[in-house]
N, C-alpha and C positions, 0 to 999 in steps of 0.2 A: 433524415439524411444519412447516407451510408458511405463510409470510407472503406476503400477496397484495395487489395493487392492483386496484381495480375498473375503472380506466380512465376514470373521470370524477370531476370535482370535486377538492377538496383533501383533505388528511389522509393518513395512512399507517398501516401496521401497526407496533405498538410493543410490545416486551417490556420492562417496567420494574418496579421495586419500588414497592409502595404504602406500606411502612413502611421505616425505615432499617435498614441493616446486614444486608441479605439477600444470599444467594448462589444463583445458578442453576448447577446442575451438569448439563451436557449429555453424555449417553452415547448419543445417537441422532443424527438429522439434523435440523437447522434450515435451511430453504432459502427462497428467494424474494427479496422486496424489502421494505425498511422499516428499522427501527432496533432494535438489541439493546443494552440497557444504559442506557436513558434513566433519569435520576433517581438515579444513584449505585449501581446494581446491580453486584455483582461476578459475574463469569462464569468458570466452570471448564469447559473443553472437554476432557473426559477421553479416555483412549485409546479409540478406536472412535467418538468423537464427531466430527461434521462440521458445519461452518457453511458453507453454499454459496450464494453469489450466483449464481443460475442462470436469471434472467429476462433475456432479451436487452434491452440498452439501459437496464436498471433498476439502481438502486443498493441494496445492503444495507450499512448502516453499523453497525459494531460499535464502540460508544462507552461502554464500561463504566468509569465514573470510579472504581468500586470495584476496578478491576483485572481483567485477563484472564489466565487460566492456560491454556496450550495444550500441556500436557505429554503428548505422545503422540497428540494429536488433529490434525485437519486444518482449516485455514481456507482456503477456496478460492473462486475465481471460475471459472465454466464457462458454456458456452452463450451467450456474449456478455454476461454479467452483469458488474457492477462491485462489487467488495468494497472498502469504505473502512474502513481501520483507523485510528481517530481517538482522539486525546486520552487515551491510556492507555498504561500500561506492560504489555507482553505478555511473560509468561514463556513462552518458546517452547522450553524445554529438552525435547528429544526429540520436538518437534512439527514440523509442516510447514505453511508458508504457500505456496500453490500457485495458479498461474493456468494455464488450459488453453483454447486456442483463440484465433484471430487477432483477434477482437473482444471478448475477455474482458480484464478489467483488475483488478489489485490495486493500490490506491492507499494510500500511507502519508501521513497528513495530520495537521495540528493537533498537532505535537509528540509524535507517537506514538514510543514506544521499544520496539524489538524486542530481546529478550534471548535469545541462543542459538538453537539449532534450525537448520532448513533452509529456504531460500527457493528456489523452483523455478518456472521458466516453461517451458511446453510448447506446441507448436503455434502459436508466434508470439504467445502471450499477453504482456501488459505488466505488469511489476513496476515501479512508478514513484513518484516524488515529484512531484506536480503543482506548478505555478508558485505561488510565495508561501508555500511550506510548509518547515518545518524538522523533521527527524526524526533519531532516533539508532539506530544499529546497535551494540548493546552485546554485545561478545564476551568479556566478563569476568565479569559477575555470575552468569550461568547457563551459562558455558562458551562455547566458540567458536561463532560464527555462520557458516553455510556457504551459499554460493551454488552450487547444484549444477551439474554438467557440462551445458553447452549452454544454460544460463539467462542471461538478460540483465536487469540492473537499471539503470534510467535515471533521471537527475535533470537537469533542464534549467535554463535561466536563471531567476534569482530563486528558487533553492532552496538549502538547506543540508542536507547529510547528514553528521552527526557520527559518528565512529567511535571506539571504544575497545576495547582488548583484542585478541583474535585473530579475524581474518576470513579464513576459508578460501574463497578465490575460485577456483572451478573453471569459472566462466562469464565474463561480460564486464560490468564495471561501467562504464557510460557516463555521463560528466559533461560537460555542455555549458553554456557561457556565450555571451553575445552580445547585440547590440542594446541595449547600455547596462546589462545586468544580468549579475551573476556567478552561476555555478553553483559552489558551494563544497563541497569535501570537507574537513570540519574534524576535527581530532583533539582529543578531549576528555581524552586521556591517552595513555600509551604504547600504540602500536598495532603489531601485526604482521600483515602481509599474506602469506598462504600460498596454496598451491594452484597449479594449472596454468593458471589463467585470466589475463585481462588487465584493466587499468584504462585506459580510453580517454578522453583529454581532447580536447575539440573546441570550436570557436567556430562558432556558428550564422551562416550567411550572412544578411546584412541585406538585406531586400527593397528594391529600388530605389523611389525616390519616384515616384509617378504624377502626371502633370500635372493641374492643376485643370480642372474642367469648362469654365471660361471660356477657359483657354489652349487646350483642345482645340477649342472652338468657333471661336476666332480662327484656329487653324491650318487649319481646314477651309474657311474662307472664301476 
């Protein structure tokens, strides 16, 4: 199934429930741009199921307020697409959340919680928490959560990434603060960091102030 954008006007492609209490079980591929889960729909991405943001520069938002189960499935961004995992608890036990390609991105937003499974970045793709967002990496409810070898997870200023349980870090977790805003790695309970990877803490360089146009004009006279 492909969700598409016509390239003109407003509006988007949406998969949603029309009555309460429904579940979408995906055993195939849903790809493109739009929103999955509007209106309280629960989504099960079964083994063999793929949800792929694969349109360059376009976003596919997975926002199932009824919950998202990705046990054995794949949630991914490829070909320069942006996958936004939003406002839901994602049971990722046995599942993979993956980004592939230098202009592709998986973004964790609006208090999303990832429970278990594997996070993977390939080919320079971005696994990140955008500015202004808080998310949780839960390594206890559905087992340990793993950042795979060679993968990078980034969280910048004005973000909070909460951890609980066991995080197997075989990549690089990069946490950055600066310019008056903190990047926070918070512990919601006892937490164990395992694996061969690193946690890198950094402060972003503040951009120097630029002279106003009137000062530049005066200096040129």
